[in-house]
PDB file of N, CA, C and O in Angstrom:
ATOM      1  N   MET A   1       0.838  -1.181   0.000  1.00  0.00           N
ATOM      2  CA  MET A   1       0.000   0.000   0.000  1.00  0.00           C
ATOM      3  C   MET A   1       0.889   1.253   0.000  1.00  0.00           C
ATOM      4  O   MET A   1       1.798   1.381   0.820  1.00  0.00           O
ATOM      5  N   GLU A   2       0.617   2.146  -0.906  1.00  0.00           N
ATOM      6  CA  GLU A   2       1.438   3.340  -1.072  1.00  0.00           C
ATOM      7  C   GLU A   2       0.839   4.505  -0.283  1.00  0.00           C
ATOM      8  O   GLU A   2      -0.357   4.781  -0.384  1.00  0.00           O
ATOM      9  N   THR A   3       1.671   5.180   0.497  1.00  0.00           N
ATOM     10  CA  THR A   3       1.205   6.332   1.264  1.00  0.00           C
ATOM     11  C   THR A   3       1.503   7.616   0.503  1.00  0.00           C
ATOM     12  O   THR A   3       2.261   7.625  -0.467  1.00  0.00           O
ATOM     13  N   ILE A   4       0.895   8.685   0.959  1.00  0.00           N
ATOM     14  CA  ILE A   4       1.085   9.973   0.285  1.00  0.00           C
ATOM     15  C   ILE A   4       2.546  10.406   0.344  1.00  0.00           C
ATOM     16  O   ILE A   4       3.088  10.864  -0.662  1.00  0.00           O
ATOM     17  N   SER A   5       3.192  10.271   1.495  1.00  0.00           N
ATOM     18  CA  SER A   5       4.568  10.743   1.624  1.00  0.00           C
ATOM     19  C   SER A   5       5.544   9.922   0.792  1.00  0.00           C
ATOM     20  O   SER A   5       6.563  10.450   0.345  1.00  0.00           O
ATOM     21  N   SER A   6       5.255   8.644   0.575  1.00  0.00           N
ATOM     22  CA  SER A   6       6.180   7.834  -0.219  1.00  0.00           C
ATOM     23  C   SER A   6       5.929   7.953  -1.714  1.00  0.00           C
ATOM     24  O   SER A   6       6.790   7.587  -2.514  1.00  0.00           O
ATOM     25  N   SER A   7       4.764   8.460  -2.105  1.00  0.00           N
ATOM     26  CA  SER A   7       4.465   8.566  -3.531  1.00  0.00           C
ATOM     27  C   SER A   7       5.085   9.793  -4.177  1.00  0.00           C
ATOM     28  O   SER A   7       5.218   9.839  -5.400  1.00  0.00           O
ATOM     29  N   GLY A   8       5.462  10.773  -3.396  1.00  0.00           N
ATOM     30  CA  GLY A   8       6.069  11.978  -3.942  1.00  0.00           C
ATOM     31  C   GLY A   8       5.068  13.046  -4.330  1.00  0.00           C
ATOM     32  O   GLY A   8       5.471  14.171  -4.629  1.00  0.00           O
ATOM     33  N   SER A   9       3.780  12.740  -4.337  1.00  0.00           N
ATOM     34  CA  SER A   9       2.788  13.736  -4.727  1.00  0.00           C
ATOM     35  C   SER A   9       2.713  14.872  -3.712  1.00  0.00           C
ATOM     36  O   SER A   9       2.368  16.001  -4.063  1.00  0.00           O
ATOM     37  N   TYR A  10       3.032  14.578  -2.474  1.00  0.00           N
ATOM     38  CA  TYR A  10       3.057  15.611  -1.443  1.00  0.00           C
ATOM     39  C   TYR A  10       4.087  16.676  -1.799  1.00  0.00           C
ATOM     40  O   TYR A  10       3.815  17.870  -1.676  1.00  0.00           O
ATOM     41  N   PHE A  11       5.254  16.254  -2.235  1.00  0.00           N
ATOM     42  CA  PHE A  11       6.329  17.194  -2.569  1.00  0.00           C
ATOM     43  C   PHE A  11       6.018  17.974  -3.840  1.00  0.00           C
ATOM     44  O   PHE A  11       6.376  19.146  -3.959  1.00  0.00           O
ATOM     45  N   VAL A  12       5.357  17.330  -4.777  1.00  0.00           N
ATOM     46  CA  VAL A  12       4.954  18.023  -6.005  1.00  0.00           C
ATOM     47  C   VAL A  12       3.939  19.113  -5.674  1.00  0.00           C
ATOM     48  O   VAL A  12       4.025  20.222  -6.201  1.00  0.00           O
ATOM     49  N   GLY A  13       2.992  18.807  -4.815  1.00  0.00           N
ATOM     50  CA  GLY A  13       1.985  19.795  -4.412  1.00  0.00           C
ATOM     51  C   GLY A  13       2.600  20.953  -3.651  1.00  0.00           C
ATOM     52  O   GLY A  13       2.219  22.106  -3.848  1.00  0.00           O
ATOM     53  N   TRP A  14       3.556  20.644  -2.778  1.00  0.00           N
ATOM     54  CA  TRP A  14       4.231  21.692  -1.999  1.00  0.00           C
ATOM     55  C   TRP A  14       5.033  22.609  -2.923  1.00  0.00           C
ATOM     56  O   TRP A  14       5.039  23.827  -2.740  1.00  0.00           O
ATOM     57  N   GLY A  15       5.708  22.025  -3.911  1.00  0.00           N
ATOM     58  CA  GLY A  15       6.473  22.820  -4.871  1.00  0.00           C
ATOM     59  C   GLY A  15       5.579  23.676  -5.747  1.00  0.00           C
ATOM     60  O   GLY A  15       5.918  24.812  -6.076  1.00  0.00           O
ATOM     61  N   THR A  16       4.433  23.123  -6.121  1.00  0.00           N
ATOM     62  CA  THR A  16       3.466  23.889  -6.916  1.00  0.00           C
ATOM     63  C   THR A  16       2.944  25.071  -6.124  1.00  0.00           C
ATOM     64  O   THR A  16       2.812  26.172  -6.658  1.00  0.00           O
ATOM     65  N   LEU A  17       2.645  24.849  -4.855  1.00  0.00           N
ATOM     66  CA  LEU A  17       2.182  25.937  -4.000  1.00  0.00           C
ATOM     67  C   LEU A  17       3.256  27.022  -3.889  1.00  0.00           C
ATOM     68  O   LEU A  17       2.936  28.211  -3.886  1.00  0.00           O
ATOM     69  N   ALA A  18       4.514  26.622  -3.797  1.00  0.00           N
ATOM     70  CA  ALA A  18       5.610  27.596  -3.714  1.00  0.00           C
ATOM     71  C   ALA A  18       5.686  28.440  -4.993  1.00  0.00           C
ATOM     72  O   ALA A  18       5.929  29.645  -4.927  1.00  0.00           O
ATOM     73  N   LEU A  19       5.479  27.813  -6.148  1.00  0.00           N
ATOM     74  CA  LEU A  19       5.475  28.573  -7.413  1.00  0.00           C
ATOM     75  C   LEU A  19       4.293  29.535  -7.480  1.00  0.00           C
ATOM     76  O   LEU A  19       4.438  30.666  -7.944  1.00  0.00           O
ATOM     77  N   ILE A  20       3.142  29.099  -7.026  1.00  0.00           N
ATOM     78  CA  ILE A  20       1.959  29.967  -7.003  1.00  0.00           C
ATOM     79  C   ILE A  20       2.205  31.155  -6.075  1.00  0.00           C
ATOM     80  O   ILE A  20       1.862  32.290  -6.405  1.00  0.00           O
ATOM     81  N   ASN A  21       2.798  30.886  -4.919  1.00  0.00           N
ATOM     82  CA  ASN A  21       3.098  31.972  -3.977  1.00  0.00           C
ATOM     83  C   ASN A  21       4.099  32.961  -4.557  1.00  0.00           C
ATOM     84  O   ASN A  21       3.988  34.164  -4.319  1.00  0.00           O
ATOM     85  N   ALA A  22       5.067  32.472  -5.310  1.00  0.00           N
ATOM     86  CA  ALA A  22       6.038  33.377  -5.941  1.00  0.00           C
ATOM     87  C   ALA A  22       5.337  34.308  -6.918  1.00  0.00           C
ATOM     88  O   ALA A  22       5.631  35.503  -6.954  1.00  0.00           O
ATOM     89  N   GLY A  23       4.421  33.780  -7.703  1.00  0.00           N
ATOM     90  CA  GLY A  23       3.651  34.617  -8.630  1.00  0.00           C
ATOM     91  C   GLY A  23       2.769  35.606  -7.895  1.00  0.00           C
ATOM     92  O   GLY A  23       2.654  36.763  -8.299  1.00  0.00           O
ATOM     93  N   LEU A  24       2.148  35.156  -6.818  1.00  0.00           N
ATOM     94  CA  LEU A  24       1.310  36.044  -6.005  1.00  0.00           C
ATOM     95  C   LEU A  24       2.146  37.164  -5.395  1.00  0.00           C
ATOM     96  O   LEU A  24       1.717  38.317  -5.353  1.00  0.00           O
ATOM     97  N   ALA A  25       3.329  36.820  -4.928  1.00  0.00           N
ATOM     98  CA  ALA A  25       4.220  37.827  -4.338  1.00  0.00           C
ATOM     99  C   ALA A  25       4.628  38.862  -5.375  1.00  0.00           C
ATOM    100  O   ALA A  25       4.620  40.059  -5.088  1.00  0.00           O
ATOM    101  N   GLN A  26       4.982  38.419  -6.572  1.00  0.00           N
ATOM    102  CA  GLN A  26       5.375  39.367  -7.621  1.00  0.00           C
ATOM    103  C   GLN A  26       4.211  40.271  -7.996  1.00  0.00           C
ATOM    104  O   GLN A  26       4.410  41.453  -8.279  1.00  0.00           O
ATOM    105  N   GLY A  27       3.026  39.740  -8.002  1.00  0.00           N
ATOM    106  CA  GLY A  27       1.844  40.551  -8.294  1.00  0.00           C
ATOM    107  C   GLY A  27       1.588  41.617  -7.249  1.00  0.00           C
ATOM    108  O   GLY A  27       0.964  42.639  -7.534  1.00  0.00           O
ATOM    109  N   LYS A  28       2.075  41.378  -6.025  1.00  0.00           N
ATOM    110  CA  LYS A  28       1.915  42.348  -4.946  1.00  0.00           C
ATOM    111  C   LYS A  28       3.151  43.230  -4.784  1.00  0.00           C
ATOM    112  O   LYS A  28       3.254  43.977  -3.811  1.00  0.00           O
ATOM    113  N   GLY A  29       4.090  43.148  -5.728  1.00  0.00           N
ATOM    114  CA  GLY A  29       5.264  44.004  -5.693  1.00  0.00           C
ATOM    115  C   GLY A  29       6.374  43.502  -4.781  1.00  0.00           C
ATOM    116  O   GLY A  29       7.235  44.281  -4.372  1.00  0.00           O
ATOM    117  N   ARG A  30       6.367  42.228  -4.459  1.00  0.00           N
ATOM    118  CA  ARG A  30       7.393  41.642  -3.602  1.00  0.00           C
ATOM    119  C   ARG A  30       8.300  40.747  -4.427  1.00  0.00           C
ATOM    120  O   ARG A  30       7.980  40.427  -5.572  1.00  0.00           O
ATOM    121  N   LYS A  31       9.424  40.341  -3.863  1.00  0.00           N
ATOM    122  CA  LYS A  31      10.391  39.517  -4.600  1.00  0.00           C
ATOM    123  C   LYS A  31       9.919  38.067  -4.654  1.00  0.00           C
ATOM    124  O   LYS A  31       9.757  37.414  -3.623  1.00  0.00           O
ATOM    125  N   GLY A  32       9.701  37.578  -5.874  1.00  0.00           N
ATOM    126  CA  GLY A  32       9.179  36.238  -6.065  1.00  0.00           C
ATOM    127  C   GLY A  32      10.107  35.144  -5.573  1.00  0.00           C
ATOM    128  O   GLY A  32       9.650  34.169  -4.976  1.00  0.00           O
ATOM    129  N   LEU A  33      11.411  35.289  -5.816  1.00  0.00           N
ATOM    130  CA  LEU A  33      12.360  34.250  -5.399  1.00  0.00           C
ATOM    131  C   LEU A  33      12.386  34.108  -3.880  1.00  0.00           C
ATOM    132  O   LEU A  33      12.416  32.995  -3.355  1.00  0.00           O
ATOM    133  N   ASN A  34      12.376  35.234  -3.182  1.00  0.00           N
ATOM    134  CA  ASN A  34      12.372  35.178  -1.714  1.00  0.00           C
ATOM    135  C   ASN A  34      11.140  34.440  -1.202  1.00  0.00           C
ATOM    136  O   ASN A  34      11.232  33.604  -0.303  1.00  0.00           O
ATOM    137  N   TRP A  35       9.982  34.761  -1.791  1.00  0.00           N
ATOM    138  CA  TRP A  35       8.753  34.130  -1.336  1.00  0.00           C
ATOM    139  C   TRP A  35       8.654  32.678  -1.784  1.00  0.00           C
ATOM    140  O   TRP A  35       7.996  31.874  -1.125  1.00  0.00           O
ATOM    141  N   PHE A  36       9.282  32.339  -2.870  1.00  0.00           N
ATOM    142  CA  PHE A  36       9.353  30.933  -3.274  1.00  0.00           C
ATOM    143  C   PHE A  36      10.099  30.128  -2.211  1.00  0.00           C
ATOM    144  O   PHE A  36       9.648  29.060  -1.797  1.00  0.00           O
ATOM    145  N   LEU A  37      11.237  30.650  -1.777  1.00  0.00           N
ATOM    146  CA  LEU A  37      12.034  29.952  -0.769  1.00  0.00           C
ATOM    147  C   LEU A  37      11.313  29.901   0.579  1.00  0.00           C
ATOM    148  O   LEU A  37      11.346  28.880   1.267  1.00  0.00           O
ATOM    149  N   ILE A  38      10.669  30.994   0.948  1.00  0.00           N
ATOM    150  CA  ILE A  38       9.890  31.017   2.190  1.00  0.00           C
ATOM    151  C   ILE A  38       8.759  29.995   2.114  1.00  0.00           C
ATOM    152  O   ILE A  38       8.465  29.305   3.090  1.00  0.00           O
ATOM    153  N   SER A  39       8.133  29.910   0.950  1.00  0.00           N
ATOM    154  CA  SER A  39       7.019  28.983   0.769  1.00  0.00           C
ATOM    155  C   SER A  39       7.457  27.530   0.830  1.00  0.00           C
ATOM    156  O   SER A  39       6.684  26.669   1.249  1.00  0.00           O
ATOM    157  N   LEU A  40       8.674  27.249   0.422  1.00  0.00           N
ATOM    158  CA  LEU A  40       9.173  25.879   0.548  1.00  0.00           C
ATOM    159  C   LEU A  40       9.258  25.471   2.017  1.00  0.00           C
ATOM    160  O   LEU A  40       9.091  24.298   2.350  1.00  0.00           O
ATOM    161  N   LEU A  41       9.517  26.439   2.889  1.00  0.00           N
ATOM    162  CA  LEU A  41       9.610  26.144   4.322  1.00  0.00           C
ATOM    163  C   LEU A  41       8.255  26.208   5.025  1.00  0.00           C
ATOM    164  O   LEU A  41       7.949  25.363   5.867  1.00  0.00           O
ATOM    165  N   LEU A  42       7.447  27.207   4.681  1.00  0.00           N
ATOM    166  CA  LEU A  42       6.207  27.444   5.420  1.00  0.00           C
ATOM    167  C   LEU A  42       4.948  26.935   4.728  1.00  0.00           C
ATOM    168  O   LEU A  42       3.929  26.709   5.382  1.00  0.00           O
ATOM    169  N   GLY A  43       5.009  26.758   3.431  1.00  0.00           N
ATOM    170  CA  GLY A  43       3.856  26.239   2.685  1.00  0.00           C
ATOM    171  C   GLY A  43       2.619  27.120   2.778  1.00  0.00           C
ATOM    172  O   GLY A  43       2.683  28.303   2.443  1.00  0.00           O
ATOM    173  N   PRO A  44       1.492  26.568   3.225  1.00  0.00           N
ATOM    174  CA  PRO A  44       0.234  27.322   3.264  1.00  0.00           C
ATOM    175  C   PRO A  44       0.272  28.532   4.196  1.00  0.00           C
ATOM    176  O   PRO A  44      -0.492  29.480   4.011  1.00  0.00           O
ATOM    177  N   ILE A  45       1.139  28.507   5.180  1.00  0.00           N
ATOM    178  CA  ILE A  45       1.265  29.668   6.075  1.00  0.00           C
ATOM    179  C   ILE A  45       1.796  30.863   5.293  1.00  0.00           C
ATOM    180  O   ILE A  45       1.367  31.994   5.522  1.00  0.00           O
ATOM    181  N   ALA A  46       2.729  30.620   4.367  1.00  0.00           N
ATOM    182  CA  ALA A  46       3.247  31.699   3.516  1.00  0.00           C
ATOM    183  C   ALA A  46       2.145  32.251   2.614  1.00  0.00           C
ATOM    184  O   ALA A  46       2.090  33.454   2.360  1.00  0.00           O
ATOM    185  N   THR A  47       1.274  31.374   2.132  1.00  0.00           N
ATOM    186  CA  THR A  47       0.149  31.828   1.311  1.00  0.00           C
ATOM    187  C   THR A  47      -0.734  32.768   2.112  1.00  0.00           C
ATOM    188  O   THR A  47      -1.133  33.826   1.624  1.00  0.00           O
ATOM    189  N   PHE A  48      -1.036  32.382   3.333  1.00  0.00           N
ATOM    190  CA  PHE A  48      -1.862  33.226   4.194  1.00  0.00           C
ATOM    191  C   PHE A  48      -1.187  34.569   4.441  1.00  0.00           C
ATOM    192  O   PHE A  48      -1.842  35.610   4.377  1.00  0.00           O
ATOM    193  N   LEU A  49       0.112  34.560   4.721  1.00  0.00           N
ATOM    194  CA  LEU A  49       0.834  35.806   4.956  1.00  0.00           C
ATOM    195  C   LEU A  49       0.777  36.722   3.737  1.00  0.00           C
ATOM    196  O   LEU A  49       0.583  37.930   3.867  1.00  0.00           O
ATOM    197  N   LEU A  50       0.948  36.142   2.560  1.00  0.00           N
ATOM    198  CA  LEU A  50       0.888  36.952   1.336  1.00  0.00           C
ATOM    199  C   LEU A  50      -0.497  37.560   1.132  1.00  0.00           C
ATOM    200  O   LEU A  50      -0.622  38.689   0.658  1.00  0.00           O
ATOM    201  N   LEU A  51      -1.517  36.818   1.487  1.00  0.00           N
ATOM    202  CA  LEU A  51      -2.876  37.319   1.294  1.00  0.00           C
ATOM    203  C   LEU A  51      -3.216  38.454   2.239  1.00  0.00           C
ATOM    204  O   LEU A  51      -3.959  39.361   1.864  1.00  0.00           O
ATOM    205  N   VAL A  52      -2.692  38.429   3.452  1.00  0.00           N
ATOM    206  CA  VAL A  52      -3.047  39.464   4.423  1.00  0.00           C
ATOM    207  C   VAL A  52      -2.096  40.658   4.399  1.00  0.00           C
ATOM    208  O   VAL A  52      -2.424  41.716   4.935  1.00  0.00           O
ATOM    209  N   MET A  53      -0.925  40.503   3.785  1.00  0.00           N
ATOM    210  CA  MET A  53       0.019  41.616   3.731  1.00  0.00           C
ATOM    211  C   MET A  53      -0.427  42.637   2.684  1.00  0.00           C
ATOM    212  O   MET A  53      -1.058  42.298   1.683  1.00  0.00           O
ATOM    213  N   GLU A  54      -0.080  43.880   2.945  1.00  0.00           N
ATOM    214  CA  GLU A  54      -0.463  44.981   2.064  1.00  0.00           C
ATOM    215  C   GLU A  54       0.268  44.899   0.727  1.00  0.00           C
ATOM    216  O   GLU A  54       1.420  44.470   0.657  1.00  0.00           O
ATOM    217  N   ASP A  55      -0.417  45.314  -0.320  1.00  0.00           N
ATOM    218  CA  ASP A  55       0.153  45.353  -1.667  1.00  0.00           C
ATOM    219  C   ASP A  55       1.137  46.523  -1.744  1.00  0.00           C
ATOM    220  O   ASP A  55       0.756  47.668  -1.497  1.00  0.00           O
ATOM    221  N   LEU A  56       2.399  46.246  -2.083  1.00  0.00           N
ATOM    222  CA  LEU A  56       3.409  47.303  -2.155  1.00  0.00           C
ATOM    223  C   LEU A  56       3.229  48.201  -3.378  1.00  0.00           C
ATOM    224  O   LEU A  56       3.710  49.334  -3.389  1.00  0.00           O
ATOM    225  N   LYS A  57       2.550  47.713  -4.391  1.00  0.00           N
ATOM    226  CA  LYS A  57       2.339  48.521  -5.592  1.00  0.00           C
ATOM    227  C   LYS A  57       1.408  49.703  -5.325  1.00  0.00           C
ATOM    228  O   LYS A  57       1.531  50.748  -5.964  1.00  0.00           O
ATOM    229  N   SER A  58       0.486  49.539  -4.390  1.00  0.00           N
ATOM    230  CA  SER A  58      -0.489  50.607  -4.133  1.00  0.00           C
ATOM    231  C   SER A  58       0.025  51.648  -3.154  1.00  0.00           C
ATOM    232  O   SER A  58      -0.632  52.665  -2.929  1.00  0.00           O
ATOM    233  N   VAL A  59       1.210  51.403  -2.563  1.00  0.00           N
ATOM    234  CA  VAL A  59       1.756  52.348  -1.572  1.00  0.00           C
ATOM    235  C   VAL A  59       2.548  53.420  -2.247  1.00  0.00           C
ATOM    236  O   VAL A  59       3.084  54.305  -1.580  1.00  0.00           O
TER     237      VAL A  59
END
């Protein structure tokens, strides 16, 4: 029986989320690479932080 952690799909999903967060960060005027790396560590928490942080383009 194959588990989620051994199938690798967990890591693919986490990496995809990091790419989405990088795009979201760039759209808000932040550095995409920095947020990509942060997202690799924090995952959905980084997404939440990006959503609640102020857009730098509008300042």
